[in-house]
DRENTOR-850111 format. One record per residue (C-alpha): residue in one letter; chain; x, y, z. Coordinates in nm, 4 decimals, m for minus. Layout:
REC aa ch        u        v        w
REC  a  A        X        Y        Z
...
***
This chain:
REC aa ch        u        v        w
REC  m  A   0.7973   2.0391   0.6885
REC  s  A   0.4672   2.1904   0.5530
REC  d  A   0.5199   2.0868   0.1759
REC  l  A   0.4967   1.7120   0.2586
REC  p  A   0.3670   1.4922  m0.0373
REC  p  A   0.0675   1.2262  m0.0359
REC  l  A   0.2777   0.9522   0.0873
REC  e  A  m0.0003   0.7086   0.1575
REC  p  A   0.1104   0.4511  m0.1297
REC  r  A  m0.2641   0.4121  m0.2751
REC  a  A  m0.2667   0.7974  m0.3072
REC  n  A   0.0863   0.8682  m0.4184
REC  p  A   0.1113   0.9796  m0.7919
REC  d  A   0.5091   0.9767  m0.7755
REC  l  A   0.7339   0.7020  m0.8278
REC  v  A   1.1025   0.8110  m0.8322
REC  g  A   1.4006   0.5897  m0.9259
REC  h  A   1.2224   0.2751  m1.0192
REC  d  A   1.1523   0.3026  m1.3842
REC  h  A   1.3082  m0.0161  m1.4572
REC  a  A   1.0576  m0.2115  m1.2432
REC  a  A   0.7660   0.0113  m1.3793
REC  r  A   0.8547  m0.0805  m1.7546
REC  a  A   0.9062  m0.4373  m1.6861
REC  l  A   0.5293  m0.4485  m1.5478
REC  e  A   0.3960  m0.2233  m1.8366
REC  e  A   0.5601  m0.4582  m2.1110
REC  a  A   0.4525  m0.7790  m1.9359
REC  a  A   0.0977  m0.6369  m1.9448
REC  r  A   0.1121  m0.4963  m2.2994
REC  s  A   0.2727  m0.8311  m2.4192
REC  g  A  m0.0495  m1.0138  m2.3417
REC  r  A   0.1447  m1.2593  m2.1178
REC  l  A   0.1277  m1.1077  m1.7773
REC  h  A   0.2373  m1.3392  m1.5169
REC  h  A  m0.0116  m1.4010  m1.2403
REC  a  A   0.2032  m1.3182  m0.9409
REC  w  A   0.4735  m1.0699  m0.8827
REC  l  A   0.7052  m1.0318  m0.6038
REC  l  A   0.8019  m0.6686  m0.5428
REC  a  A   1.1107  m0.6849  m0.3192
REC  g  A   1.3422  m0.4232  m0.1542
REC  p  A   1.4226  m0.2298   0.1627
REC  p  A   1.1615  m0.0673   0.3733
REC  g  A   1.0319   0.2624   0.2562
REC  v  A   1.1939   0.2633  m0.0890
REC  g  A   0.8732   0.2625  m0.2915
REC  k  A   0.7454  m0.1040  m0.3390
REC  a  A   0.4012  m0.0499  m0.2366
REC  t  A   0.3721   0.2890  m0.4305
REC  l  A   0.4744   0.0799  m0.7365
REC  a  A   0.2161  m0.1924  m0.6660
REC  y  A  m0.0717   0.0650  m0.6466
REC  r  A   0.0724   0.2451  m0.9370
REC  f  A   0.0463  m0.0627  m1.1480
REC  a  A  m0.2758  m0.1614  m1.0126
REC  r  A  m0.4347   0.1796  m1.0971
REC  w  A  m0.2860   0.1816  m1.4530
REC  l  A  m0.3953  m0.1650  m1.5214
REC  l  A  m0.7557  m0.1246  m1.3869
REC  a  A  m0.7612   0.1818  m1.5887
REC  g  A  m0.7406  m0.0346  m1.9020
REC  a  A  m0.3497   0.0223  m1.9627
REC  p  A  m0.3658   0.3476  m2.1288
REC  p  A  m0.0941   0.4531  m2.3486
REC  s  A   0.1780   0.6738  m2.2025
REC  p  A   0.0958   1.0354  m2.1978
REC  g  A   0.4519   1.1068  m2.3296
REC  g  A   0.6420   1.4236  m2.2509
REC  g  A   0.8719   1.2289  m2.0562
REC  a  A   0.6215   1.0921  m1.8213
REC  a  A   0.7032   0.7779  m1.6119
REC  p  A   0.6049   0.4477  m1.7065
REC  l  A   0.2380   0.3672  m1.5711
REC  a  A   0.1404   0.7168  m1.5039
REC  l  A  m0.2187   0.7905  m1.4653
REC  d  A  m0.3533   1.1409  m1.3877
REC  p  A  m0.4605   1.1853  m1.0413
REC  r  A  m0.7726   1.3278  m1.1591
REC  h  A  m0.8795   0.9926  m1.3265
REC  p  A  m1.1827   0.8222  m1.1749
REC  v  A  m0.9881   0.5190  m1.1296
REC  f  A  m0.7107   0.6791  m0.9394
REC  r  A  m0.9696   0.8486  m0.7167
REC  r  A  m1.1313   0.5374  m0.6323
REC  v  A  m0.8218   0.3445  m0.5487
REC  a  A  m0.7029   0.6275  m0.3474
REC  a  A  m1.0110   0.6132  m0.1534
REC  g  A  m1.0250   0.2406  m0.1024
REC  a  A  m1.3325   0.2336  m0.3013
REC  h  A  m1.2380   0.0331  m0.6320
REC  a  A  m1.4426  m0.3015  m0.6586
REC  d  A  m1.1662  m0.4784  m0.8661
REC  l  A  m0.8903  m0.4047  m0.6079
REC  l  A  m0.8460  m0.5988  m0.2719
REC  a  A  m0.5548  m0.4688  m0.0489
REC  i  A  m0.4121  m0.7056   0.2359
REC  e  A  m0.1868  m0.5781   0.5023
REC  p  A  m0.0824  m0.6466   0.8682
REC  g  A  m0.3905  m0.5814   1.0696
REC  t  A  m0.6409  m0.6570   0.8189
REC  l  A  m0.9452  m0.8348   0.9656
REC  q  A  m0.7570  m0.8021   1.3008
REC  g  A  m1.0306  m0.8752   1.5341
REC  s  A  m1.0228  m0.8508   1.9026
REC  r  A  m0.8016  m1.1490   1.9663
REC  k  A  m0.5727  m1.1419   1.6463
REC  r  A  m0.2419  m0.9375   1.6363
REC  a  A  m0.2365  m0.6260   1.4398
REC  d  A   0.1383  m0.6694   1.3230
REC  v  A   0.0582  m1.0006   1.1075
REC  i  A  m0.1565  m1.1142   0.8252
REC  n  A  m0.3589  m1.3710   0.9482
REC  v  A  m0.5399  m1.6582   0.7640
REC  d  A  m0.8616  m1.4901   0.7738
REC  a  A  m0.7286  m1.2017   0.5867
REC  a  A  m0.5654  m1.4441   0.3392
REC  r  A  m0.8762  m1.6440   0.2910
REC  l  A  m1.0441  m1.3147   0.1412
REC  i  A  m0.8136  m1.3496  m0.1772
REC  p  A  m0.9434  m1.6748  m0.3427
REC  s  A  m1.3014  m1.5807  m0.3387
REC  f  A  m1.2091  m1.2135  m0.4623
REC  m  A  m0.9872  m1.3424  m0.7364
REC  a  A  m1.2540  m1.6039  m0.8533
REC  l  A  m1.5179  m1.3332  m0.9200
REC  t  A  m1.5743  m1.1792  m1.2683
REC  a  A  m1.4069  m0.8235  m1.2726
REC  a  A  m1.6859  m0.5719  m1.1891
REC  e  A  m1.5789  m0.3481  m1.4521
REC  g  A  m1.4772  m0.6005  m1.7116
REC  g  A  m1.0906  m0.5966  m1.6803
REC  w  A  m0.8598  m0.7332  m1.4293
REC  r  A  m0.8945  m0.7962  m1.0694
REC  v  A  m0.5835  m0.7283  m0.8587
REC  v  A  m0.4671  m0.8000  m0.5031
REC  i  A  m0.2023  m0.6355  m0.3356
REC  i  A  m0.0489  m0.7898  m0.0145
REC  d  A   0.1734  m0.5357   0.1326
REC  g  A   0.4027  m0.6499   0.4135
REC  a  A   0.3849  m1.0317   0.2991
REC  e  A   0.6675  m1.1123   0.5176
REC  t  A   0.4356  m1.0906   0.8174
REC  m  A   0.2018  m1.3611   0.7053
REC  a  A   0.1315  m1.6421   0.9666
REC  a  A   0.2027  m1.9873   0.8588
REC  p  A  m0.1751  m2.0642   0.7824
REC  a  A  m0.1957  m1.7550   0.5660
REC  a  A   0.1015  m1.8320   0.3804
REC  n  A  m0.0240  m2.1742   0.2960
REC  a  A  m0.3670  m2.0256   0.1989
REC  l  A  m0.1789  m1.7959  m0.0590
REC  l  A   0.0229  m2.0835  m0.1988
REC  k  A  m0.3082  m2.2655  m0.2869
REC  i  A  m0.3992  m1.9509  m0.5049
REC  l  A  m0.0643  m1.9365  m0.6525
REC  e  A  m0.0834  m2.3023  m0.7601
REC  e  A  m0.4350  m2.2446  m0.9419
REC  p  A  m0.4363  m1.8713  m1.0355
REC  p  A  m0.7625  m1.7591  m1.2077
REC  p  A  m0.7510  m1.5913  m1.5436
REC  r  A  m0.7470  m1.1857  m1.5602
REC  a  A  m0.6343  m1.1754  m1.2107
REC  v  A  m0.2897  m1.0656  m1.0895
REC  l  A  m0.1251  m1.0754  m0.7286
REC  l  A   0.1258  m0.8284  m0.6278
REC  v  A   0.3126  m0.9561  m0.3038
REC  v  A   0.5193  m0.6684  m0.1502
REC  t  A   0.7778  m0.7407   0.1012
REC  a  A   1.0883  m0.6087   0.2775
REC  a  A   1.2190  m0.9507   0.3557
REC  p  A   1.1648  m1.2006   0.0785
REC  g  A   1.3715  m1.4699   0.2642
REC  r  A   1.1262  m1.4754   0.5055
REC  l  A   0.8490  m1.6094   0.2564
REC  l  A   0.8031  m1.9910   0.1767
REC  p  A   1.0392  m2.0937  m0.1189
REC  t  A   0.7215  m2.2271  m0.2898
REC  i  A   0.5663  m1.8920  m0.2834
REC  r  A   0.8897  m1.7282  m0.4180
REC  s  A   0.9092  m1.9639  m0.6902
REC  r  A   0.5711  m1.9053  m0.8199
REC  c  A   0.6151  m1.5329  m0.8580
REC  r  A   0.8124  m1.3185  m1.0867
REC  r  A   1.0459  m1.1152  m0.8868
REC  l  A   1.1209  m0.7432  m0.9331
REC  d  A   1.3916  m0.5819  m0.6905
REC  l  A   1.3543  m0.2190  m0.6156
REC  f  A   1.6916  m0.0539  m0.4842
REC  p  A   1.7751   0.2475  m0.2529
REC  l  A   1.7800   0.5762  m0.4455
REC  e  A   2.0981   0.7469  m0.5437
REC  d  A   2.1594   1.0902  m0.3895
REC  a  A   2.0802   1.2481  m0.7132
REC  a  A   1.7331   1.1091  m0.6812
REC  l  A   1.6720   1.1211  m0.3074
REC  l  A   1.8015   1.4699  m0.2441
REC  p  A   1.5534   1.6669  m0.4766
REC  l  A   1.2619   1.4732  m0.3134
REC  l  A   1.3907   1.5853   0.0340
REC  g  A   1.4168   1.9552  m0.1062
REC  r  A   1.0706   1.9245  m0.1910
REC  w  A   0.9401   1.7555   0.1271
REC  l  A   1.1352   1.9406   0.3714
REC  p  A   1.2036   2.2801   0.2328
REC  d  A   1.2676   2.4541   0.5571
REC  m  A   1.5607   2.2082   0.6391
REC  p  A   1.9115   2.3167   0.5809
REC  e  A   2.0708   2.1377   0.2766
REC  a  A   2.3476   1.9855   0.5006
REC  e  A   2.0913   1.8329   0.7151
REC  r  A   1.8827   1.6681   0.4371
REC  r  A   2.2232   1.5208   0.3366
REC  d  A   2.2708   1.3793   0.6557
REC  l  A   1.9045   1.2504   0.6647
REC  a  A   1.9751   1.0911   0.3237
REC  r  A   2.2733   0.9167   0.4435
REC  l  A   2.0939   0.7781   0.7523
REC  a  A   1.8065   0.6840   0.5439
REC  g  A   2.0248   0.4658   0.3107
REC  g  A   1.8401   0.5664  m0.0029
REC  s  A   1.5061   0.5215   0.1300
REC  p  A   1.2492   0.8088   0.0815
REC  g  A   1.0015   0.6807   0.3473
REC  r  A   1.2702   0.6133   0.6067
REC  a  A   1.4130   0.9817   0.5360
REC  l  A   1.0717   1.1187   0.5821
REC  a  A   1.0138   0.9058   0.9034
REC  l  A   1.3547   1.0077   1.0626
REC  a  A   1.2761   1.3756   0.9837
REC  e  A   0.9419   1.3209   1.1860
REC  e  A   1.1142   1.1457   1.4593
REC  g  A   1.4073   1.3836   1.5218
REC  g  A   1.6360   1.1364   1.3810
REC  l  A   1.9231   1.3681   1.3413
REC  a  A   1.9075   1.4565   1.7072
REC  l  A   1.8850   1.0832   1.7934
REC  q  A   2.1790   1.0106   1.5788
REC  a  A   2.3953   1.2704   1.7467
REC  l  A   2.2910   1.0919   2.0827
REC  v  A   2.3977   0.7679   1.9324
REC  e  A   2.7429   0.8973   1.8252
REC  e  A   2.7821   1.0455   2.1567
REC  v  A   2.7253   0.7336   2.3379
REC  l  A   2.9419   0.5278   2.1094
REC  a  A   3.2364   0.7843   2.1648
REC  g  A   3.1756   0.7663   2.5169
REC  l  A   3.2528   0.3948   2.5336
REC  l  A   3.6148   0.4978   2.5334
REC  r  A   3.5594   0.6293   2.8805
REC  p  A   3.2343   0.4954   3.0063
REC  d  A   3.0282   0.7177   3.2457
REC  p  A   2.7174   0.5817   3.4325
REC  r  A   2.5654   0.9200   3.4383
REC  q  A   2.5687   0.9572   3.0538
REC  a  A   2.3593   0.6180   3.0572
REC  h  A   2.1107   0.7389   3.3022
REC  a  A   2.0645   1.0594   3.1246
REC  v  A   2.0059   0.9007   2.7883
REC  a  A   1.7640   0.6266   2.9428
REC  d  A   1.5740   0.9229   3.0828
REC  r  A   1.5459   1.1112   2.7700
REC  l  A   1.4231   0.8078   2.5775
REC  a  A   1.1830   0.6914   2.8323
REC  a  A   1.0040   1.0412   2.8530
REC  g  A   0.6392   1.0384   2.7623
REC  n  A   0.4221   0.7579   2.6354
REC  d  A   0.5475   0.7776   2.2837
REC  t  A   0.7816   0.4732   2.1867
REC  t  A   0.9046   0.6446   1.8788
REC  a  A   1.2304   0.7842   2.0106
REC  f  A   1.3103   0.4579   2.1868
REC  l  A   1.2780   0.2708   1.8940
REC  t  A   1.4514   0.4976   1.6491
REC  f  A   1.7471   0.5466   1.8889
REC  f  A   1.8059   0.1597   1.8763
REC  s  A   1.7608   0.1409   1.5306
REC  l  A   2.0185   0.3944   1.4536
REC  l  A   2.2497   0.2400   1.7245
REC  r  A   2.2458  m0.0917   1.5411
REC  q  A   2.2944   0.0843   1.2120
REC  a  A   2.6070   0.2566   1.3406
REC  i  A   2.7384  m0.0642   1.4996
REC  a  A   2.6784  m0.2465   1.1660
REC  a  A   2.8393   0.0230   0.9469
REC  a  A   3.1384   0.0500   1.1872
REC  t  A   3.1947  m0.3291   1.2021
REC  r  A   3.1740  m0.3450   0.8221
REC  l  A   3.4378  m0.0807   0.7855
REC  a  A   3.6741  m0.2536   1.0587
REC  a  A   3.6325  m0.5796   0.8614
REC  r  A   3.7722  m0.3915   0.5569
REC  d  A   4.0206  m0.1366   0.7173
REC  a  A   4.0596  m0.1802   1.0926
REC  a  A   4.2608   0.1723   1.1000
REC  a  A   3.9953   0.3566   0.9079
REC  a  A   3.7193   0.2403   1.1886
REC  p  A   3.6059   0.4252   1.5010
REC  a  A   3.8281   0.3844   1.7991
REC  w  A   3.5589   0.2246   2.0100
REC  v  A   3.5245  m0.0787   1.7723
REC  a  A   3.8571  m0.2074   1.8872
REC  r  A   3.6989  m0.2545   2.2363
REC  r  A   3.5692  m0.6010   2.1521
REC  p  A   3.6298  m0.8643   1.8593
REC  l  A   3.4016  m0.8171   1.5343
REC  a  A   3.2237  m1.1348   1.6065
REC  e  A   3.0981  m0.9928   1.9408
REC  w  A   2.9888  m0.6794   1.7776
REC  s  A   2.7734  m0.8688   1.5591
REC  a  A   2.6077  m1.0751   1.8521
REC  l  A   2.5461  m0.7467   2.0301
REC  w  A   2.3759  m0.5895   1.7470
REC  d  A   2.1448  m0.8933   1.7321
REC  r  A   2.0892  m0.8711   2.1010
REC  l  A   2.0163  m0.5090   2.1187
REC  g  A   1.7646  m0.5583   1.8289
REC  r  A   1.5927  m0.8392   2.0261
REC  l  A   1.5797  m0.5979   2.3272
REC  a  A   1.4264  m0.3210   2.1696
REC  a  A   1.1590  m0.5521   1.9826
REC  e  A   1.0554  m0.7137   2.3076
REC  t  A   1.0541  m0.4161   2.5017
REC  d  A   0.7987  m0.2480   2.2649
REC  a  A   0.5793  m0.5715   2.2058
REC  l  A   0.5657  m0.6505   2.5543
REC  n  A   0.5296  m0.2937   2.6707
REC  l  A   0.8198  m0.3343   2.9279
REC  d  A   0.9958  m0.0517   3.1036
REC  r  A   1.1979   0.1539   2.8378
REC  r  A   1.4182   0.3097   3.0861
REC  q  A   1.5551  m0.0174   3.2073
REC  a  A   1.5950  m0.1507   2.8643
REC  v  A   1.8126   0.1534   2.7696
REC  l  A   2.0251   0.0862   3.0720
REC  t  A   2.0436  m0.2769   2.9879
REC  g  A   2.1618  m0.2152   2.6457
REC  l  A   2.3843   0.0618   2.7273
REC  g  A   2.5428  m0.1819   2.9996
REC  w  A   2.5957  m0.4349   2.7323
REC  l  A   2.7900  m0.1767   2.5123
REC  a  A   2.9798  m0.0521   2.8089
REC  a  A   3.0934  m0.3917   2.9302
REC  p  A   3.4545  m0.4878   2.7993
REC  g  A   3.4908  m0.7312   2.5423
REC  r  A   3.6239  m1.0847   2.5893
REC  g  A   3.8935  m1.0561   2.3157
***
């Protein structure tokens, strides 16, 4: 995995599979009627923040004409001074807000707090340092605390001229309806294999093609998710998930303890969280399949009614999240979750 790209969104020159959204932004800017706020929505890791920074760079560079030659919309040469300053987080007319901004000793790192949100109005009210636009990117907007969301709403109600707000979210339903209604929405969708597999070939040249295909399937069309799974040993953990689920037909306590020991080893919680994520993903996929065609679903699905699987999916998610957030015993959490799985259904 030595040929990894610069995936940090502010420094990533590539945007794959989202030309429709990039063109919509470019056309709006060239029309002279650029909306003051845009909601970029889509699954995690699909390229939303990459698009936001791509548009910000292009706009701050003066909306240069397309270089032609089949170049993607909003393209800007990585050698351009604006590209370099944005990548370094050093452009005076760009403000980026994300979970942990102005975290402080008593503030959570996984939310956007009100102090961070209050940076936005004063920034947007200033005259652009370079005579063009001022751009604010809010990445992970669904994590805004209620006071931060209210502060953002005030900005949206009275937008200043020559300023644009890019609201990036994987969960638009968690935003205030009044925030959503004041933004023009662009949806980004999972990539098709035809777009994702060549990327994985570039990023993971040493991985066998069959494994890259498995990775693409697990990632659900998300490049960021695919790369994260590759780094986290996702294929091995998926094999463990399949082993656990197949074992539900003949539950073996020794298997549960072996899995718990493996996932609790060391200080890194990555394997634990990835296992639970893949486990819930497998349960959701099997439940959907069983709802369409019970005969085609894995045999273990028949152990309980579909409604119970849905409830269990939710319980497993809360168990993993609470264990990680509160630094609880991972081994015991795994045993608890596998115990829920092994218990007979009430159907």
